[in-house]
Wavefront OBJ file of the C-alpha trace (Angstrom):
o trace
v -7.174 -3.321 -9.953
v -7.728 -3.579 -13.691
v -4.893 -6.076 -13.930
v -6.581 -8.273 -11.319
v -9.898 -8.051 -13.144
v -8.233 -8.937 -16.461
v -6.429 -11.811 -14.779
v -9.695 -12.981 -13.200
v -11.460 -12.800 -16.579
v -8.651 -14.743 -18.225
v -8.789 -17.484 -15.623
v -12.568 -17.674 -15.998
v -12.210 -17.989 -19.754
v -9.595 -20.699 -19.330
v -11.846 -22.563 -16.906
v -14.762 -22.344 -19.324
v -12.578 -23.714 -22.122
v -11.434 -26.508 -19.840
v -15.053 -27.296 -18.950
v -15.961 -27.407 -22.643
v -13.055 -29.767 -23.291
v -14.154 -31.993 -20.411
v -17.723 -32.050 -21.743
v -16.522 -32.949 -25.247
v -14.432 -35.854 -23.956
v -17.358 -37.040 -21.846
v -19.631 -37.035 -24.886
v -17.054 -38.985 -26.892
v -16.743 -41.568 -24.138
v -20.514 -41.953 -23.912
v -20.809 -42.480 -27.630
v -18.157 -45.232 -27.467
v -19.591 -47.053 -24.470
v -23.165 -47.756 -23.456
v -23.195 -46.159 -20.031
v -20.563 -44.410 -17.922
v -20.772 -43.609 -14.242
v -20.469 -39.919 -13.196
v -16.986 -38.564 -13.657
v -15.066 -37.890 -10.433
v -12.802 -35.516 -12.333
v -15.733 -33.296 -13.349
v -16.992 -33.026 -9.769
v -13.461 -32.176 -8.635
v -13.281 -29.461 -11.309
v -16.594 -27.979 -10.161
v -15.547 -28.037 -6.536
v -12.284 -26.267 -7.366
v -14.106 -23.490 -9.188
v -16.613 -23.245 -6.365
v -13.796 -23.011 -3.865
v -12.067 -20.363 -5.975
v -15.260 -18.297 -6.158
v -15.749 -18.586 -2.402
v -12.150 -17.472 -1.813
v -12.703 -14.503 -4.133
v -15.818 -13.494 -2.171
v -13.955 -13.759 1.135
v -11.115 -11.606 -0.211
v -13.584 -8.987 -1.436
v -15.276 -8.855 1.986
v -11.897 -8.407 3.698
v -10.986 -5.597 1.308
v -14.329 -3.865 1.973
v -13.788 -4.056 5.737
v -10.266 -2.679 5.405
v -11.466 0.173 3.178
v -14.297 0.885 5.622
v -11.829 1.205 8.502
v -9.647 3.573 6.462
v -12.638 5.713 5.533
v -13.726 5.891 9.172
v -10.281 7.211 10.147
v -10.379 9.775 7.330
v -13.821 10.979 8.443
v -12.612 11.197 12.039
v -9.589 13.242 10.926
v -11.759 15.632 8.934
v -14.110 16.160 11.890
v -11.137 16.922 14.154
v -9.733 19.345 11.555
v -13.071 21.167 11.316
v -13.309 21.465 15.109
v -9.748 22.795 15.293
v -10.518 25.325 12.550
v -13.587 26.587 14.457
v -11.606 26.829 17.698
v -8.889 28.773 15.884
v -11.485 31.142 14.437
v -13.115 31.677 17.858
v -9.905 32.361 19.804
v -8.271 34.532 17.141
v -11.532 36.431 16.491
v -11.316 35.711 12.816
l 1 2 3 4 5 6 7 8 9 10 11 12 13 14 15 16 17 18 19 20 21 22 23 24 25 26 27 28 29 30 31 32 33 34 35 36 37 38 39 40 41 42 43 44 45 46 47 48 49 50 51 52 53 54 55 56 57 58 59 60 61 62 63 64 65 66 67 68 69 70 71 72 73 74 75 76 77 78 79 80 81 82 83 84 85 86 87 88 89 90 91 92 93 94
């Protein structure tokens, strides 16, 4: 889990560096020319990061659902174990 978080942080840092580099090149271009239309590459970069964030959220929701199902089965098993223990105590006169 920590490895995934470190990897996620590293990719975020790399994306931020890439965004800074894109912004620097945009500023250089603007200083050279009078006016430049919006960059298609920048919008593509933003959409990729947005897509990546959405995918991360979807994966987290799936993991929560899976963990919830596992916890429900564990709770069910514990309830059954408690009932069996009480039945054992009643029939054996413990």
